[in-house]
N, C-alpha and C positions, 0 to 999 in steps of 0.2 A: 781641943786634939784635932790632931791631923789626921785624915786617912789617906789611903792610896790614892793614886793619880786616877785621873777619869781623862779616857781619850776621846775627843770629840772626831768623826770622822765621816767623809761623806762624798760625793762627785763635785766638781766645779759648780757652781752657782745654782746648788741646792737649797742656799739660804743659813749655810753653817756660821759665817759672819757674822751675820745679825742674831741668831742664838746664841753664839758667844758674848757678843757685846749685851746682852739681855743677863747671861748668868753672872759673869764675872762684874759688867760696869766699869769703872776706871780703876780696877784691883788688876791691871794686864802687867805684862812684862814682855820684853822681845829681845831674843839673842838668838844665837846660831846652835844649829846642832852639830855633834861632835865630828869634825872629821870634815866640813861639808861647808858651805856659806849659805844656804838655804836656814831661812829666818825661823826660829821656833819660838812660836806665841802661847803662850801660858797666862792662865789668871788664876786669883783664889775667887771658889764658888762658896759662899756663905750658906751654911744650912742650919738647921735650927741648933742642935747644940754642939754642932764643930764645923769644921771646912774641910775643902779638900780642892789640891790644884786640877785643874781642868786644863789638859792641853789640846789645842787647835791643830792637826794635822792638817799638811797639805792636801789641798783636793784631788783626788782620784779616780780613776773610773775602775780598777780592778787592781789586785796584788800582784798581777804578773808581771815578770822582767819584762825589757823592753822599753819601760817608759823614761822618764828623765831624772835628775837628782829628787826632784819631790817625791816621788814612787819609791824612789829607793830606800829614801827617809822614813816614810811611813810604815815599809815591809818590815825595815830594820826595826823600828821601834817595837811594833807589834811582836816580832818572833824574840828577840832580844832581852827587852825589857818589858814584857808585859803588864800593863794597867791593870787595876783593881777592876774595873768597868769600862765596857765600850758603849758609847753614845752614837748610833749609826742613823744619823739625820737622813732622810729619803724624800724627795718629791713626790708628791702623790700624784701628779698627772704624769709623772714619766716610773712608772712601776717598773714595767718590763726591763727596763735598760739597769735603774739603780739596783734593783732588787739581787743583781748579778754581785754586787760587792757585798751585797750583805751573806749571799750564799758561801761566799768563799771567808768572810768574818766567822759564821758559824760553824764552817770547816776546822777554822782556829783551836776552835773548844774555849776560846775566853769568855768569861762574862758580858752579855750582851744586851742592850736594850734600844729597840727600834723606833725610832722618832718620826712621826709620819708627819713630814710639813709641808704645809699650802694645802691643807685639805681642804681650806675655806676655796681656795681658788678652784680645786677641784670640781666642787658641787656647782661653784657655779656656773664651770664648763659641763654639768650634766654627768659628772662621773660619782657615781655613788661606791664607796669603799668601807666595808665592814672590818673595823680594826678588830674586834674581839676573833672573828673568822681569820684575819690574817697572822694574829698570834698564835691561835690553835694549828695551823698549819707550818708555821716556821719553827714552834716550839720555843720562842724567845717571845718575853713581855712587849706590847707594842703601846706605845703612846701618841696622841694626836697634838701636834703645836702648830701656832703660827707665830714664828719668830716675831717679824717684823708689829705684829701687834701684840705681842705678850702674852696671848692666848696658849693656856697649857703651862707656860712653864711655872706656874704657882703649883701644879699638880706635879709636875716635874719635881720640883724642892723637893716636895713632899715624899715624894717616893725615894730621891737618892737620900734625904735624912734615914729613909728605915734602912731594912736587909737590902742588900744589894743580890740581884739576879746572881745564881751558881755558873755554873760552866755550860756552854750552849750542848745539847744532846745533838749528835751526829746525824746527818741527812743521806738516806742511804740513796743512790745513784742506779742507772742502769746494771743488771746481773754480768755484764761484760765489763763494764769498767770496775765493778766491784771485787771482780776478779783477779785483774790487773793491778788492783790496791793491795790486796791479801799479803800476796809475797814481799810488799814493800813495807807492810806494817810488821812482819814478823822480822824483818832486818832493823829495826830498832826507829823507823822512820815514823813521825806522827801521821797524821791523816790528810793534812793539809801541806806538808811536806811532800808525801806520796804523790797528793795529785799533783802537787807544781812539780816534780820529776818527771813525772807523766807526760808533763805539758812540756817539758824541755827546760824547765830550769835547772841549772848546774848546783848540784848539793854535794860536798865533798864527803859527808858522812854515810855514804851508800856505795856499794860496788857500781862502777860505770856499766859495767857488762849485764848487772841485772835490771838496771834500769832499761838500757836498750832494749833487752830481750823482750822485756815487760812493753816496750812503746811498739815494739816490732808486730807484736802478738794483738795489740789493740790496734794498731793501723790494719793489720791483715782482715779483724773480725769487722770493723767498720769502713772498710775499703776508704780510709781517708786518715788523714793527720791526726795524731791523738790528742793534739792540742785542740782540734776543732771538733773532736769527737765530745771532749769534755766538755766544750763550751756547749755544746749544742744538746748535751745531757744539761746541762743547767739552766738553761733557755727552757727545755721541753720543761724542766722541775718549775720553772715560774709560769710560764703559761696556761700549765695545768692548776697552780694556785689562784691564778688570776682570775680562771673560770670560776672558782667557786666564792671570792670574796669580792669581786669588782662588777658592778654592770659597766657594758660597754658606753663608751663617748658616743655622743650624737651624731651621725656625721654631718657636720657644718665645716661648710668652705671658709677659710679665713681668707677673707677678701684682701686685709691690709698686708698680710705676709705676701700674696699672690703677689701686690702691687709694690713694696719696697724690694722683692727679692725677685722680680723680673729683669730676665736678661739684659733688656735692652734698658729699661725703665729706672734700674737698680742704681747705677752709676749715678747718673743725672741728678737722681732722688737724695744720694748721699752727700754730691757738690751741692745742692739746692740748701739740705741742712746744715753743712758746714758754714754756707756761705751766712744762713739764717743767725747761727749762734755766734759767728764771729761779728755780725753785724749789730745783735743785741748786746755784745760784751762792749764793742765802740761806742754806740749811739748809746743806749740808756746808763751804762756805767763812765761813760764818759763825760754823760750831765751831771756829773757828783761829783767830776775831779775839782772843777773851782772851789766847791764848799770844802772839802778836803784841804786843798790847798790853802784857802785863805784861812781856816779855824786853826790849821796845825802852823800857819805862819805868826799868828795872831798869839798864840799859847807857847810856842816852843822858839820863836825868833825873835819877834817886836818886844812882847812883854819880859822875857829873861833880859834882853838888852837894855830896855829900860830901867830896871828892877838894878841892875848891875850899874849901871850909868848912875843912876842915884845913889848908890853906897860909894863912888867914885873908886870902885876897881879900874886895876889898870886896862887900857886896850886890848893887850893882846890876849887878857883872860876874857874881856868881853866878846872879843871876835870869835875866840876857840869854842867856847859856849854857845853862843847866840848862832853865829855863824857858820860853826864846825857842827858841833851836835846836833843843835836845833834843825840847821838846813837839813842834816840826817834824817832826822825824824820825819820834817817834812817831805821829805822826798818821797820815805816810805809810804807815809800817807794817802800821796797820791795815787799811788798803786791799787791803794784798796779795794775803790769800787767797781774798778775794769776787772780785777782778776775777782771780785766776788761773783759780777755777772757771768763770768765765765765758768768759775767751778758750778753754780748754780746751774747752768745750762748743761753741761757734763754730768750735774748728778740726776738732773731728770732724763736725759737721752741715756743714761745707765740702769736708771731704775726701771724703767718704761720697757726697758730690753729692746730697745734700738740699738743700742753698740753693738752687741754680737750680734746683730744682724748687717750692720756695717762691715764688721768683719768677714762675714760671709761674704758679702757684695765683694769688696776689695780682693777677697781671696781669688776669686774668677780674676782679676787681674794679674796678681803675682802669677797664678799658675801660666797664663796668657804669655807671661813675659820670663815664665821657665826659672820660676823661683818658687823658692819652698812656702807652702800657702799660711803655715802657720806663723810666718816670721811676722806678719802684718799685724799681731797682737800684740808683741811688746812694742810696734813701731806707734801703735793708737796710745797706748801707756807714755809714750815719750812725748807726744803734744804736752802732757802735762809736768813732766821732769825727764830729762835724760837717765839719770841715774839707775830710778825704780824700772825703767825701762829694760836696760844695761842687765839687771838683775833678773829680770821676766824672761831672759832668754835661757835661763835651767831649765824650761818647761819644753824644750826643742829638744829632737829625738837624739842628734849628734852634736857632736863638737864642732864640726864643719858647720851646720846650719848655726849654732850659735854663733859661730865666727862671723859669718855673714850677716847674720840679723844686727850683731852691734857693731860692725861696721858701717850699718846702714843709718841705724838708730841715729847719731849724732847732728844729720841734717834733718830731722823732725824737728819743727819750732817748738822749742819749750815754752812753759807762761811765763819764765824769767826772761825771755827776749820781747813780750808783746809791748810792756810799756815803751820801749824803743821805737817800735811800729808807731804805736801811738803820739810818741813826740813829732817823728816826722811828719804823721799824718796833718797833724793838728798845725805845724808851721809850712808844708809843701802841697797838701793834698786835702785842701778842707772841703768837707761834702763827698770825699771817696773814701775815708778810712775803711768800711767794710770791704770795698775792694782790693785797696791796698793791700789789708791783712788777709784774705783771702789770695791774693794772688803770691804773699811769700810765703803762706805754708804750704799754697800747692807747688810752687816753686823746691822748697824743703823736701816735700815727699818725693817728686820727680828726680831730684838728686839722689836721694835714697834708693830708688830706684836702679838708678843711671849705675849705680855703685853694685849694687846686687847683680847686674848684669856684667859689669867687668868682674867682678869678684867668683860667679858662679863658675867658669869654667876650671879656674882654678880649686875650687872647694868641693865645690859638689858635681860629681860625675855619675852618671848614669840617670835613671829615672828617680823623679822622688815619690815618695808614696802618698795616696791622699789623705788628705788633712779630715780630722774629725772637730766641727766645731759644736759647743753647747748653744741652742738656741732657745733659750727661755721664754716663757709663755709671754705674753704683753702683759703688763701691769698700768693700772692707774697709779703716778708716781706716790709713794708715801712723804709728803711733804716732812714730815718729824727727820725720817732717815735722810732725803736729800739736803735740808737744812743743817743736822749732823754733819754728815758728808762735806758739804761747802765751808763748813765753819773749820772743821779739822783740817781739811787744805788749805783754807784760806788763812788760820791762824799759823800754822807750820810754816805756810810762806812767807810770812809777814816778819815771824821770829827771827826767822831762819835767816831771811834776808836781811832783815835789821841788824843782825851781828855782823854783816859783812857790810852794808851799805853805811852805815852810820860811822863806823871806823872811817874809811873809804873816804866818805865826803868830809869828813874832818883831818884827814892827813892832807888829802889834795888842795882843800882852802888853807892850810899851813904853808904847806909848798907852795901854793899861790900866791901868800902871802910874804913869803919871805924871797929877798933877791940873791944874787949870785954871792955876794958879802955875807949874808946871813943875816941883814939889818931887816927888821919888821916894815914892813912897806905895803900895807894892805890896797892901797890905791893905785901900783903901778902892776897888775898883774902880767902885763906883757913882759915885763924886766923878770921875772919872777924863776925860782929854780924849777919850777914844773914846766914852764915855757920853754926855758932852756932847754932842760931834756927831753921834752917832745918835739923841739923843731929839729933834733937832730935825725929822729927816726920819720919824720913827716915827707921828705923826698921821697920817700919808698913808695909812698900812695901817689904820686903824681899820676901817674898812668890814669887812677881812677877817678882825677878830675881834683883830689884835695890840695889845697894851696898850700905854700908855707905857713901863710899866717893863721890857719885852720888847724893849728896843733890839737886843740883840745878835743878833735877826731879821734887822733892817735891815742890820747891820754883815756879815752873810754874804751878804745879795743884792746890796752895794757892791761887796764883793770876788768877786762870782760872776761880775761884769760884763769882771770883768778875767779870771779862769778858772775855770771849774765846778767844777773840781778844789777851789777853794781853800773851797768853799762850808762842807763837812763840816769841815773843819778850824779854818776860822774859828768855828762853832756851837760845834765842841767844847770849842776854847780858850776860849772867852769865857762858855761857860758852868761849866766849871772851874774858872776863877778866880771868878764870882759864888760857886760853890760853895765854894771853899778858903777865901771870908771865913767862911764858917758851919761849915766843918767842923773839929770840935775833937778827934776820933777820933787816938788813938795810931798813929803811923805803924808800920809793920810795916819789919822787918830785910830788907836786900837778899837773904836768903837764904830768907827765909819769901814775899817776893815772888814769888821766882824759884819757889818750889816750887808756891805757888797757881795761878800761869801756866799751868805744866807739867800739873798735875790738872785744871783747866778742859779740857783735850782729851778724856779720857774721860769726863769730867760731859758734856759738850756731846753727845759723840757718842752718849751712853748714852739721849738722849731724842730721837734721829733716829725710833726705829720712831712715836712718836706723831706724828710730823708727816707720815710718808709715810700710816700710817690717818687722819687727820684734816689734809688737804691743805690747806684752806679755813680750818682755825681756827673750824670751827661749834661745837665744844664749849668750850663758855668756861669750864669747868671744869677742861680738859686744856691747861693753858699751860705755854709754854715754860720749862722752871727756867731753863735761861742765859739767856734774854730778861729773865725776870723778876727774876733777879739783878743783871745789867748796868744795868737800869733804877732798882734799886735804889742804885747807886752814885751820888757827889754829882752828877758832872756832869750825867746822866741825870735825876734828882730835879729839879735845878733846871732841865733843859728843860721838865720834866714841870709845874714850878711855873709858870714863866712862861707858856707857851701854854694850859694850862688843862683843854681838853677836845680829843678826838680831832678833832672837827669843824674845829676851828682849826689843828689841825696838819695835816690833810689840806688844807685850803683853802691853807695855807703851801707844800705840797708841789704844789699843782697851778700855782702861782703859779711856782715855783722850775723845775717841767719847762717852761714856756712863755714865760718871760720872755724880753729881748732875748737874743741869743746872745755869747757870748765874744768878747773884742776879736781873737783869731784868727781865728774864724769871720768876723766883720766884715770883718776884712783880706782872706780870702778871697772874701767876695762881693763887694769893693770893686775885687780884683783881676780876677774874671772877668766881672762885671756893671757898673762904676761906681758913685760916690758915690749915684747916686740912687736905686738898689736897695736898696745897703745900708741906706741911711738909711731908706729904706720898712720893711725886715725889720726894723729894731731897734722902727721903731714900730709895727710892726703885730703883731708879739709882745708886745710891753709889753702895748699894748690889749688882745689876745687874753690874756693870762696874767690880768690883772687883773680882766676883766669875768667871766671863768669862775669864778675863786676867788670874787668877790664875789656872782655867782648863787648858788653852791656853798653859800657861808656861809649866804646868806639863805634860802635852804630847807633848809639841814642839820636842822632842828628837824623837817621833815616826813617826813625819808627814814628810813627805819627800819635800813639798812645802810651800813655805811662800811668801804670805799669802791667796792661794787660797782653799787650799783643805779645811780649818776648815771651811770655811764662807760655801762650797759647802755642807760640812756635815750638818752643820745647817740649809741650805736651806730644805735639803732634808726631816730632822728630822721634821721643822714647815711647810713644805707640807703633810706629812703624817698625821702630826693631823688634818691638813685641811679635808682631806681625809675619815677621821676616823669620822669626824663631820659633812660632807658635809649631810650624808642622813637627818639629822635632821634639814635642812634649805633648804629653796628653792632657786634656781637658781633663775639669775637676769631677772627680767621680762620684756619683750620689752614695750614701752612707746604704748597709742593709737594710732594707726590711725591717728585720727583726730589732735593730739598735735603734729606731726611731719610730715604732710603730705606735707608741705610746705617748710621742711629742706633742703636747697640746700648745696650739699657737694663742 
């Protein structure tokens, strides 16, 4: 038997997603809400004798108008298609702020169950909450849960398996507010609609003259705007309630927040954390690349080739299956260790609460540059993938802000570009992988800020309102949650990238094995169809230092427009084919190849100490042994020979970092903003990539360091612009005390 829908609602970062996952498990589906592109997440909640559909509403702070599409979707769902029950999850450490939404839900009159989340952390911080007293004062049932540890979820299931609570009894406010509400109730409005009308929400079913009359009366009575008066009444009710059910927090200073949010230290700490994350990904993840590459090569390339050869299969079939499909799988496998380390580090930072503070720190920089502060949140998402980052701009207040953020996002280096950086770090910058990756990520971020500076006068005129950023309490990362999140991201990336890379490598290898007469000539890649087509485009990149014989570099850029994940695979496959033409060394047996792959792990881990003591690779005599060995492999040797110098390689990396987004990101831009802005983004990123790479290539002989110095110069340039513009834009304002008084650090 299927019951009515249950809605799960709460503030952002209150633990709603963890609770949703605990209740529904893998029985989830994702679609879109009608008429908008906001994702609709729902799942099956199995009870004792029946089940119900649990709908995860977007996180929001209130039901008032003026927010983004997420808030509009939640309001419309609750008012037009009311669920059978509303579960309101609130953070026990932030009761004063989060009970504001609870009061608005009570005003709706829907059946409501309040879930008191993170109560264990509240007790740890010295805050004692009387859940029964809170239930009595609110007039609705209250249940304690700890979603990330499954505490309380069994009791919640038992409660939901029985009879559900009835409609909420109304809460009375100040008599002056009740006097203003009464005529609107007589006109046929519900209590929630009457309060919303007094707060300024537009309602068609009530005469505007009556609403305006009551608003003027309320403004005269309070000497303030009606919406402020009603908000103050709600907070007054909450304050009185908390005095009865809560013991105040012990006044302890949070030294960690004082450090990471410090005006002068916050920025450098953020850069150090980001550098540590990239170094961890490059160094620790890189230590396992050889074993993944070797084992995948044996299982998917060498072994199938030998089996097919023993079966006397035709050469073209052996080539297509082993050197085509097998090499594609092998290429995807080499991405796994580095991306796993990156996603693991991101999961730890997010679960600990640091990433929210990083957004707050960078918000100050954004405001100093005259940009909307909340735009940085989607930029952080963009470091994982540009597509969800573009979709995350829906939370911004205005279309102009969404356009501005969406134009900045393609410059943030998504995870798909990381394998390209590591490829060139191994070949050209051994021992400097962390510095190289950090420089490129920083370069992309700075170009994003420069784009914001250029477009802001056209899109955002006037002073931007102060941003409100959620600062969750510090957590000891839950390893189960971190691992689950890492696995979801990694498997999603590998499976999604594999669908693109494996066919792409197969196609490229086939094209590199067919000559211009369509004859199968796998030993002559220089005369192949692929080489012929790429040579026609390669001269356009001559100003960047790309020589005509380096046509695989052009092929990589072309496939990168289809998917950035394909760039590294394309380059590896192309240079491996060219190197194979010249490589006459004796082949190893399958056993020897496996042994060499497994031995690479302890060998690579043995040199991690050198990387830690020399993180920037300044000691030229202390080179990474594993990177040097990899660089001597045929494919890497061919790549080094074709690019020639580290300066040309870095110019190429700058182009890969900045040029036209992949088709998936372009599709997201078209869906969110329309064709014109999609075309503008494609053209602007291509122009910026070519210009910066050309300028760097021209100035490279004058620069003593690759790649840190040009990025430092660009940072100084943009910060200077920000300081010049600072006088015309206000600094970031602190949030009102009433809204943050119970934020536990």
